[in-house]
N, C-alpha and C positions, 0 to 999 in steps of 0.2 A: 504494500500500500504506499502511495506517495502523497505528499501534501500538494493539493492542487494549486495552480496559480491564483485562482479566485480566492481560495482560502488564505493564501499568503498575503494577498493584497488587503484582506479585511482584518488582519491582525492589528490590535490596538498597540501602537508603538510606545504608549506611555507605561506599559508594564503588565497588561493582562496577557498572559502567555498561554497558547493552546497546548494541551497535552495530547500526544498521539500514541495510541496503543498498538504498536507493532513490535515485532521481536528485534532486539538489538543483539548483534553478534560480536563477541570478543572486544567490546569497547571501540569498535571501528565503525565510522560512519562515512558515507559518501553522499554526494549531491551535485546539483547543477544550479547555477545562478544565472538568471536571464533578466532582461529589462522588460518593460511592458509591451514591447514589440516582438518579444521572443528571441531577441539577439543575445548571445552569450555575453556576460559581463566578465571581461578579462582583468585579472589582478584584483578582484574583490577580496577584502580581508574577511576571513572566517575565523572567529576566535571563540574559545570557551571563556565565558564571562568570569572575570576575577582571577584569571590565570594568564600565563604566557604561552599556553598551548594554542597554537593557531597555524593557519596556512593561508595561501591565496589561491584563487581560481586560476586554472590554466587557460590556454588559448580558446578552448571550447566551453569555458565557464564551469568546468568540473573541479571538484575538490575531493580530497581524501584526508581524513583526520583520525588519528589513533588515540587511544587512551581517554575515551570519553565515557563517562558513566551516565546512568539514567537521570540523575538529578541535575545534570549540567544544563546551562542555558547557552545557546549559540547566539553570537552577535555577528551579523553580516553587514559590512559597511563598504561603501564606495563613494568616491567624490562625486557629487551631483545627485546622489540618491539618498532617501531617508534610511536610517539604520533599521534593520529588521532583527527582531529577537524572537526566539522560539525555544521552548523547553524540549529537551531531547526525548525524555521518557524512554520508551523501548523502541523507538524508530531507528532504522539504520540507513535509510535513503531519504533524501530531501530534494524537492524541486521547488526552488524559491524564486519568486518574481519580486524584484526591487522596484519600488515606486520612485519615479523621478521627483527629486526634491526641487521644487521651483526656486531657482536661485534668486529670483527677484523678490520672493517672499521670505525664504528661510535663511538667506545669506546673512552671516554675522559680520558686522562691520566694526572695526576698532575705532572708538571715539575717545575723547579726553577722559582719562581715569575710568575706562571701562569699555564695554562692548554693547552693541544694540543689534537687534534684528533689523535688517534693512527695511522690512515691511513696516516697522514701528518708527522709523526715523522721520523727523519733521524738518531737519536742516539739510544742507547741501554738503554731502561728503562723497568723494570718489575714492575707490579702492581698487588696487590690483593685487593679485596673489603671486606666489613664487613662480608660477608658470610663465609670467610675463618676462622674467629675467633669466629663466633657466637656459643654460647652454649658449648664452650670448657672450661673445668675446669683447666685453666692455671694460674700460678702465675704471669707470666710476658709476655708481648707482644712478646718478643724475642723468647721464646720457641714456640710460635704459628707460627713463620715464618719457622721453620725447615722443609725442604723438599718441600717448596712451590714455590721457585723460583730458577732457575739455576744461578750459580755464586754467590749465597748468602749463604755462609757456616755458619751455626749456630751450635756451639758445646755446648751441654748441660753442665752446670757446676756441680751443685749439687742441693739437695733438701731442703737446709736450707730455712725456710720460709722468703720470701721477698728478699732473697739474693742468687738467683739461679746461679748468676755468669756466665751466658751464654756468649760465645764469638762470635762475628759477624765479619766475614771477607768477603769482597766483591772482587771477582776475585783474591783470594790469598792474600799473605802478601807482601807488596811492600816497607817495610822499616825495619830497625833493631830496630826501636823505636816504639812509639805508633802507632798502626795500626787500631784503632777503627774508624768506619765511622762517618760522620758528621750527627747528628740526629736533625731534626726540627719537632716540633709539631705546626701545623698552622702557620708556618713561624718563630717560636721561637726556638732558639737553646736550647736544653736540655741536650745533652750528654748521656741520658739514656732513656729507654722506661718505667721505673718505674713510670713516672709522668703522665701516661694516663691510664684510664680504658679501657680495650678492647671493652667494650660495647659502648663506645663513638666514636669508630673509623669508619669513612666512607671508607677510603682507605689508603693503604700504597704503596708508590712508591719508587723504588730503582733506583737511577741514577748510572749506572755502568761504563760508558765510559766518556771520556773527552768531547765529543760533548754535552752530556746532563748535565755534572756536572761542566763545566768550568765557568758557571755563578756564582758559589760559590768560585771560585778562590783558595785561599791559604788554604782553609779548606776541599778541596774536593778530595785530592789525594787518600784517602782510601775509596772513594765512599760516596754517600749521601742517606740518608733515610728520606723521606718526609711523615709524618703522618698527614692526614687531618681528622678532626673530623666532626661529623654530624651537619647539619644545618637544619633550618626549611624550609618547602616547603609550597607552597600555598595549602590551604585546611582547612578543619575543624580540630579542636584540636584532636590529637591522643595521647593517653596515653598508654605507653608500659611498661611491667614488664618482666624482665628476671631474673630468680633465679634458683639456684641449691644447693644441698647439696651432698657432696661426702666423701668417705672414702679413706685413703691413706696408702700405705705400700711401703717399699723399693722395687725397681725393682729387685735388686739382692744383696744377701749377701753371703760371702764366706762360703762354707760348711766346718766346722772344726771338728777335731777329738774329740772323746770322751776321758774322762780321762783314761779309760782302754787302748785304742789304743795308746794314746800318751805316757803313762807310760811304756807300753811294748816296744815301739820302742825307747824311750829315754834310757831305760836300755840297749838296744842293742847298741846304739851309745856310751854310756859310756864304755861298755865292749870292743867294737871294738877299742876304743882309749886307752886301757890299764888301765881303771879306774874301780872302783867298781860300781856295779849296785846300784841305789838309792832306788828302791822299791823291797820289798820282794814278794814272791808268795802270801802271805796273803794279802799284800797291793793290789796286782793286782786283787785278787778275790773280795775284797771289792769295788774296783773301778768298777768291772764288774757287781756285783749284787746290788750295791747301798745300801748296808746294813748299812753303817755308813756315812750319808750325811754331818756330821760336821767335820769328820776327813778324809774322803775319798769321797769328793763330786764330782759330775760331773756337774759343773756349766756351763750353757749355757749363756754366757755373753750377747749375742744378745737378748735372751728372757728376761733377767733381765732388759734390758734398753729400747729396742724398743717397741713401742706401735702402735696401729692403730690411724693414724692422721685423723682429720676431717677438711674439708674445706667447707665453704658455702659462697655464693656470692649472692647479690641482687642489681638490678639496676632498677630505675624507671625513665622514660623520658617522657617529654611532648613536642610536636612539632606541628607546624601548622603555619597559617598566611594568609595574604592577599597579593595582588600584591604590597602593600606599606610596610608592616611590616611582617617579618617572624621571628620565634623564635624557639629555641630548648633549653630546660633545662633538666638536668639530675642530679640525686644523686645516689651514689653507696656505698655499704658497703661490705667488704670482711673480713672474719675471718678464720684464719687457726691455728689449733693445730697440731704441727709437730709430726713426728714419734719418736722424743725424748721428754721426759718430759721437760717442760719449754721452748720449742721451739715454738714460737707463732708469729703471725702477725695479726695486725688489721689495716684495711685501710678504710678511709672514704674519699670520693671525691665528688665534685660538679662542674658542668660546665654549663655555659650558653653562647649561641651564638645568637646574635641578628643582623638582617639586616633591615635597615630602608631606604626606598626611600623617601627622604624629598621633592624632586620635580623632574621634568623631567631630571635635570642635575646632581643632587647631591644625592649620596647614602652613607650611613654611616654604618660601621660594628663595633660591639663591642663583644669581646671574653673575658670571665673571667673564670678562672679555679683555683681550690684549691684542693690539695690532702694532706692528713695526713696519713703517713705510720709509724706505730710503729712496730719495729722488736725486738724480744727477742730471744737470743741464750743461751743455758745452758753454764755456765762458768766452766772451770776446775780449780783445785787448784794447778796444776803443769803446769807451762808455760801457764798461763791463758790468757784470752782475747777472747776466742771462744770455740766452742765445738770440735775443732780439736783434742785436747789431749784426750778428753773423747772417741771419736771414735777410736783413735789410741790404747788406752788401752783396749777397747772392742775387738779389733782385736788381741791383742798380749798377754793378760793375760791367763795363763794356766787354763784349766778347773778344775784342782785339788785345785785351790785357792778358799777358802770359800768366798761367797759374804757376808753373815751375820751369825754370830754365834747365839746361842740360847739367849745369853744375849743382843743381839742387836748391838754388836761391829762388826767391819768390818775386813775381811781378806784383806791383802794388799800385794803388791810388793813394790819395793823401791820408785816408783813414787806415790803410794797411791792406791786408789780404785775409779774407775769412778762412781760406783753406789752411793757412799757416796757423791760425788760431785753433782750428780743429786738430791739426797735426801735433800741436803742443800738448794735447791731452790735458788741457786745463778745464776744470769743471766747477760748477756751482753745486755744492752738495747740501741737501737738506735731509737730515736724519730725524725722523719723527717717531715718537712712541706715544701710544695712547692706552691707558688702562681704565676700565670702568668696572664697578662692582655694585651690586644691589642685593640687599637682604630684606625680605618682606615677610610678614606674618599676617594670616587671616584667622580671626577668631570668631566663631559663631556664638553670639551671645544668647539669642533665642531664635526660634524659627523665623527666618526672614530678616534678621538683623545681624550684620557682620561688621566687625571692626577690623581695619587694616592699618598697619604701620609699615612704613617703608623708609629705609635709609640708603642713600646712594652716594657714591664718590666717583669722580672722574678726574684723571690727571693726564695732561697733555704736555709733551716736551718736544722742542725742536732745537737741534744743533745745526746752525747754518755756517757753512765754510766756503769761501771763494778765494782761491789763489790765482792771481793773474801774473803769468810768467813774463819774463823779459824775452823778447824775440828780436833777432837781427834778421830782417827779411833779405837784405842784400847789402852791398857795400855802401849804399846811400840812404838806407831807410831802416829805422829800428823803432821799437816801442818805447813807452815810458818805463821807468824802473819797475821791477816786480812789486807786487802788493798783496797783502793778505787781509781779508776781512773775516772775522769770526764772531758770530753772534749766538746768544742763547735766549730762547724765548720759552716761557713756561706758564701754564695756568692750571689751576685746579678748582673744582667746585664740589662742595658738600651740600646735600639737600636732605630734608626730612619731611615726610608727608604722613599725616594721620587722617584716615577716612572712616566714615561711618555710613554703611550702605543698608538701606531697608527696601525689601522687595516683597510685596504681599498682594494677593488678590482677594477681593470681597465680592463673590458672585461674578458679575460681569464688569466690575470695577477693578482695574489693575493700577497699582500705585508703586512707583519706585522713587526713592529719595536718597540723596547723598549730601553729606556735609564734610568739609575737609579743611585742613590747616596745612600750610606749606611754608617752609623757611629755607633759605639758601644763603651761602657765603661763597663769594668768588674772589680769587686772588690771582694777580697777573704780575709777572716779573720779566724784565727785559734788560739784557746787558750786551753791549756791542763794543768791539775793539778793532783797531786797525794799525798796521805798520807797513812801511815800505823799505826799499833798498836792502833786500836779502842778498847775502854773498853769492849764492847760486840759486837756480831754480830747484835744486834738490834739497836745499835747507829751507824747509817751509814751516817750521815751528815758529810760533809768534816771537819767542825769545831771540830768534836769529835776525829779526828785522832791526832796523835802525831805531833806537829808542827816541831819537830826536823827532821822528815822524809820527809817533804814536798818537792815537786818538781813542777816546773811550767815552761811552755814555752808559747810563743805567738808571732804571727807576722801577718802582713797584706801584701797583694800584689795587684797590679793593672795592668790591660792591657787595651789598647785602640787600635782601628782600624778604619780607614776610607777607603772607597772604592768607585770607580765608575765602572759602568759596562754597557754593551749594548748587544742587540741581534737583529738580522735581519733574518726574514723568508721570503722566496720568493718561489712561485710555479707557474708554467705555466700549466693551464688546469688540475691541479691535477696530472700531469704526472712527471714533473721534479721539484724536491724539493731541495732547498738549505737553509742552516742555518749557520750563523756565530755568534760567541759569543766572547766577550772579557771582562775580569775583571782585574782591577788593585787594589791591596791592599797595604796599608801601615800599618805596625804593630809596636807597641812599643816594641815587643820582640827583635827587631834588632836595630843596631846603625844607626845614621844618615848616609846617603849615601848608606845604604843597606836595607832600610825599604820597598821600593816599589818593588812589584813583579807584573809581567804582564802575564796573563794567557789566551791565545786565543784558540779558537777551530773552526774547519770548518767541515761541514758534508753535504752530499748530498744523494739523493735517486732518483731512477728511477722506476716509476710504469709501468712495462711492460704490465700489464693487461689493461691499458688504451690506449695502442697503437692500431692502426687500424689493424695491422697484427695479433693481438690477438683476433679479433672480434669473430672468430669461437669458441674460447675457453671460452667465457664469460658465456656460459650456465653452466659450471662446475667449472671454475677458476675465482672466483670473485675478487681475489687480488693476485698480484705477484709483489713484490717490492725488489729491490736491494739497499743496503745501504753501505755507506763508510764514515769514519770519521777520523779526526786527531785532537789532542789537547794537551794542556799543563796544568797540574794541580800543585798545591803547597801543602805543609804540614808544617804549622807554629806551629802545636801542637805536633811536634815530641818529644819534651822534656817537662818534668814537670817544668823546670827552667823558671821562668818568665823573667829573664834577662840574657840569655846565652852569651851575648856580653860584659857584664859589670863585671869587676873585683870587687869582694866583699870580705868582711872580716868576719871571724868567731869571735864571742865574748865570746867563752867558754874556752879561754886559761887561764892557771895559770903559773905565773913566780915567782921564788924565789928572793925576793928583801928584803934586810934588815932583813934577817933571818926568814921571813914569806912568805907565798904564796900570791901573789897579782894577781887579775884578770886582764886580758888583752885581746887583740885581735890579729889575725894573718891572713895572706892570705893563704888559703888552696890549691886553684887551680888557674891555669892560664886560662884566657879566651881571645879568639880572637875577636876583634871588627868587623872582616870581616865575621863572621858567618852569614848565611842567610838561605833562604828557601831550603827545600828539594823539588825537582821538578820531576814530573812524566810525561813523554811523552807517549801518548797512541794513537795507531791507530787501526782501526778495520774494518771488513767487515761483512755484514749481509744480510740475505734473509728472507723475510716474504711471506707466501703463505696461501690462504684460498680456500678450495675446497668444492664445493657444499654447502657453508655456514654452513658446519658441521665439517670439518676437518681444523685445523689450524696448521701450521708448522712454526717454527722460528729457524734459524741457525745464530750463531755469532762466529766470530773468532777475537781475540784481541791480541795485543802485547803492553805491558806496561813496559817501562824502567824507573826506578827511579835513578836519579843521585843526587849528592850532599848529600848523606845520612850522617846524623850527627853521628859521632862515636868517641870513644876515640882514640887519637893518642899517642902511647907509648913514654915515655921520659926516658932518663937515670937517674940514681939515683942522679947524680950530679946536675940535674935540680932543685931539692929541693922542687918541687911542684907536685901535682897529675897530671896525664895525662890530657891533655886538649882536647877539642872537636873541630872538624872541619868537613867541608863538603867534605868527602873524599870517601865515599862508594857508590857502585852502584849495582843494581840487576835488573833482568828482570823477568816478568811473561808473559807467553804465554798460551793461552787456547782456548777451544771451548765450546759452550753452545748450547743445543738443547731443544726445546719444541715441543711436539706433542700432540694435543688434539682432542677429538671427542665428539660431543654432538648431541643427536637426541631424538625424541619423537615419539612414536607410540600409538595412542589412549590414554589410561590411563597410559601408561608406559613411563618413561623417563630414559635416561642413559647418563652418561658423564664420560670421562676419560681424565686425563691430566698427561703426563709423562714428566719429565725433567731430564736432565743430564748435568753435567759440568766437564770438564777436565782442570786441571791447572798444568803447569810445571814451577816451580820456579828455578832460577839459580842465584847464587851470582857471580857478575862480578868483583868487586873491594872491597878490604878491607883496603884501605889506604896504599898499598905497601907490604903487607904481604900475604903469600900464604894461611895461615890458622890461626885460633885462637880459643881458648876455648870460648864457649858460656858463657858470664858473668851471664846469668840467670839460667844456668843449666850445671854443670860440666860434665855431661854425654853426652853432645852434643858438636859438633864442627862445626864452620863455616869455610868452605873450598871453595876456588874459583872453580866454575864450578858445585858445588853441591847445593842441596836444603837447604833452611833455616830450622832451627829446626831439623837438622838431628842428629840421635844418632851415636856415634863414639865408636865402641866396637870391641872386639875380636869376630871372627866368630867361633862358636862351631858347630861341625858336629858329632853327636852321642856320645856314651859312650864307654870308654875302656871296652873291653870284659873280661879283667882279670887283676890282679895285674901285671902279667908279661908283658902284652902289655903296661901298663902304665909305667912300669919301663924302658922298651925299648925306649919309647918316651922321657922319662926324660934323659936317657943316651945320646940320640941324640942331645937334645936341651939345657939341663940345664947347661952344662959346657961352652956354647958359650957366647961370649960377648953380653951384652944387654938383657940377659934372664930376663923377668920381674917378675917371680913368686917366687923368693928367694928360701927358703928352704922348701916350701910347698910340701908335699908328695902327688903325684897323685897315685890313686889306681883304681882298677876295678870299673866301675860305675861312674867315674868322667867324666866330659865333655872333649872332645878332641878339643883343640884349633888349628886353622889352620894357616899354613904359607902362608898368603894371597898374599904376594908380591914375593914369590918364590925364596927368597935368601938363602934358606937352614937353616934359623935361625928363632927362635921365639923371637921377640922383640916388643917393643911398636909400631914400625912401621907397625906391622901386624894388628893393629886396622884399621877398615874400616868403611865406611858408611853403616849402616844397614837399615835405613829407617827414614822417617820424621814423626813427630807427626801431621803434616798438611796433610790432605788427598789429593791425586792427583785426585780422582774422587768423586763427590757427586751426589746424585740422589734422586728423589722423584716420587711418584705416588699417584695421587688423584682420587678416584673413587666415583661416586655417582649414585644412582638409586632411582626411585620413582614409586609408583603405587597408584593412587588416593590420599588418605591422608597419605600414608606411605612414609617415606624417609629413605634412608640408605646411609652413607658416610664413606669412609675409607681414611686415609692419611698414607702413608708409606714414610719413609726417610731412607737414608743410606749413607755409605761412603766406599771407597776402596782405597788401597794404603796408608794406615795410620797405624802407629805403636805406641805402648805404652810400656814403660818400667815399669815393676812391680818388686819391690824388696822383700827381704825376710820377711818383715812385712806383705805383702799381702799373700804370700804362707805359711808363718810361717817356722820355722826351729827348731832344737832340742837344745834349749838353757836353758831349765828348766822353772822357774816360769814366766819369762817375754817373753814367746813365745808360740804361739798356732798354731801348724801346720794344714794346710788344709788337707782334706781327699784325695786330689790328691797324697799325700805322701804314701798312702796305695799301690800305684802302683809305688813304688821306685825300682830302680835297685837292683837286687841280682844276684848271679851266676846262680840261677834257673829262674830268671825273666829278661832275657836279653833284651826283647822287651818291656821295661818299658817306662812310661811317664816321671818319675823324675829320677835325679841322685841318687847315693847311699845315704843312711842316714848317716850323720856324726855328731859328737858331736859339739855343739856350732858353732864356726866359723872356725873350722879346715879344712873344705872342700875347695879346690881351685875352686869348682864349684859355691860356694855361691856368690850371686850378690854383697854383700858388699866387697868381696875379689877381684872378677874379674867381671866386667860388660861385658857380652857377648850376642850374638844374641839369646841365649836360653831364656833369660829373657826379651828380646825386642819382644813383641808379635804383630803378625799381628792383628790389631784391626778393621779390616773391619767388617761391620755389616749391617743388615737390621732390622729396627725397625717399628712396627706398632705404629705410633705416635698418631693416634686418630681413634677411632671407634665410630660412632654415629648412633643411630636409633631413629626415631621420628614418631609421629603420630599427625596429625592435624585434629581436629574434623570438620565435615562438616559444612559449613557456614549456611546451613538450620537449623542446630540444635542450633547453638550458637547465631544466629542473633537476635532471639526473646528476649534474655536477654541483648542485647546491646553490645555483644562482636564481634569484627571484626575478630579476629584470636585467636585460642587457640591450642597450640602445647605442647605435653608432649614428653620428650626425655630421653634417656640414653646415656651417653657419657663417654668414658674411655680414659685416656691419658697413653701412654707408655704401651700398653697391653702386648706386648712381644717383645723380641729382639733376633735375630739369630746372633751368632758370634762363633768364635773358639778360645777364650782366654783360657789360661792354667787353670784358675780357674774361677768360676762364679762371676766375677766382671763386672760392666758395662763397655763396651768397650770405653766409653768416659771419663773414670776415669781421673780426672785432676791432681791427686797427686800420685807420684810414690809409696809412702808407703800406699796408700789407706785410709788415714785418713780424706778424704772429707766426707761431709754430703751426705748420699746416695740419688741418684736420686729416685723420687717417682712415683709410679703408682697410678692413681686416678680414682675411679669409682664414677660417679655422676648421680643423677636423678634430672631433672629440668623441668621447665615450661616456655614457652613464651606466653604472653597474651597481646593482643592489644585491646583497646576500641576505 
């Protein structure tokens, strides 16, 4: 006799277990697990409840389990399905049908200080699980988030090993200051995602609105990211290994001219400017045929420097446990050799999470994590400290400059030779160590009432070391004396939390309440030192440097905060849901009387699908929910200043007293004791729907207004001190977010698709009484009331002059009028035509206008996955629209001789015969009024909208029947590639997320990796 599918589906999963009177033989049971379509469920866990005795189903959904007695209870579980429990009795064969667990309804989402079922949520929270990051050859968790969640804008920074510099913005930028989200790993504030191995992550939740984030109060106005690591589960020990090895190259490098083309066109620019040509016909021929590589080279500086990078990663984890003790431990190693010599990263990490049920009332949790990250970056000998100048010189050095002569000496320009810097093996080393630990205890006071105390400590240390060597390039050129900079940075934070949670149902009334207390202390230390003139490059200890050249600085800073907070959740019959939060923070950043901030939020939801009038739609509409929220958040981390309210004194002054200079101190800036929190008021509306348990739809609208933005208040010269800071600015962000997903399975086939899109409109409302101001972070941008933040401010260019006569006529019209901004520069045919945008009949600086913002107005993503038997395929796309990037003449190159290397796009420059050209006319050096260094115009501000295939992954899992005999539970081989291709319309082939206007950033990398997942 077998359990029928219909009977299995009718089992009460809350604990009423059927008994089946059949004969059990020798404690051995067998069975089959299928889904509601009759398809075998592969890899389902079959456990004897309360023990470690268990197995998993094979490729056909079958299982065999020994040592099972009649009183045992079987628990069958699989991701995406409801757990099924059945008492064994005397049965020896089982046919079990698992019911699909509607993820839209039953998914548990991590929120502040707890979890909630998604169906009961009233705020806006996005979450991804470990599958989104599995087997991806990423350097940093942040890059793995790109395109995964609407309203979470991730801008790739660069490909420097360990220092990708990705920027995360949640629902736009709501401040003129620090806009980074608040990041916590297992409840510990980290400020970065570099401190966790992606293999250890269970889920990532992003709290996007005030209703969900207000529980974090003064640190939550820029959004909150909660990373939860994996924990042990009841069952036998499971050992898992995930490893890959991959090759890397730059996603895009500018295609630059050959020596022949550059020399030919450079000659033309000289002659057009009334100068003599530099290169003879014989020179041009040698450049063309390559017959004299040391006198007429064609140096490809990119080929000389860039190499194939290698990245490999390995992670081993062990997890398991009983009802009383559950454990998870993991160790990981990552090694990366960058695409530039001497660019390296080595990471070692270990983590253990332990859960212990000491008795029926007391449970204890212990989390310990350590990560050691060592980064090396090649150092330049000109303006050293990073690889920035190396990449800059690779972009701009002319191809007719020799890299190395026959005698091994180097060809140079005035700044030196970047290959010599790479050959010197001089690096900037950052050795980082991070330790975090948490000890927590839950005590059940009475039924429904649990007290929790948590103590956490995190310590982060960095040893920075940069030795700049002395290099003699050739007989006529050498670097400055060698120099060593050595710095130590360290911080640690101790926190304590006490929580009281109440969870009780009264009929159809469900109530949850939480009250909490939080206190933290943060300490920061920094020490820097420098010496020059070391005897040799091999003697690089600080003591070997010239003591007369030494410099040193050092300081310590401290912050403290105390908080109380609370949350109440109420719902009636799962239909009407209400939530209220409040948090009050007191921070040492502010003066007495201004330290306390209060941050409330309210939200509600109505599940229409549970109403009687929706009964006829339940067959196809399993969930329909309307949400609304309002809340207030704070931003105490807007400034780097630890004491923005306290007038402090600088101690680096020198005063002439008694005929000599005496050290002293002075007050540099004025500070207001009334300075306080930036505050963000947010309200929003949302809609969630689930159709046929296969289609999920989410819509959100939000309005976030930030007031009291801290900014400089201009002062007259007579004031005698720098501009002071006050809470005077304000801005608003409004936007919509959409998610549409579909998942289905047909026999051996499965398919899923999730698309997301977010639109954000940012507007500056107040700049402390002024209409506009230059962006202090970028002189090519302007902050203007009513416009978006990070907007470029430039002249609008519309085509090229078709002839010298047309250009002269334009000059005759405008150049003699008051306020003409271009001086005596001579416009000619092929130059950009600047527009009179305000229509006053003149060309003045007032004709500059907003061209676009470097912050996208639209971001989107598409995730596709398909499977057939053991094969799986997934693709992740991400993109942005309504975003602009300024690229200057170092990116495109110009005709300046040895220290410039034009891109091949200049081969389509304007000439009288080529009117429909891509580029303006070719002009010598900086004589052209079209050049970006002379006039910033819309021509150089590129529409940087793009679509990128962020990840492509193809895998194959061996059949369970093949691997089970050797003790392997799962074995999967895969190929995974990051940043496979990017579609954009930039002027030259640079990455559209280029973070530096001159293009000297470390190129973003494409990684092809082969890997394996194995579980025992």
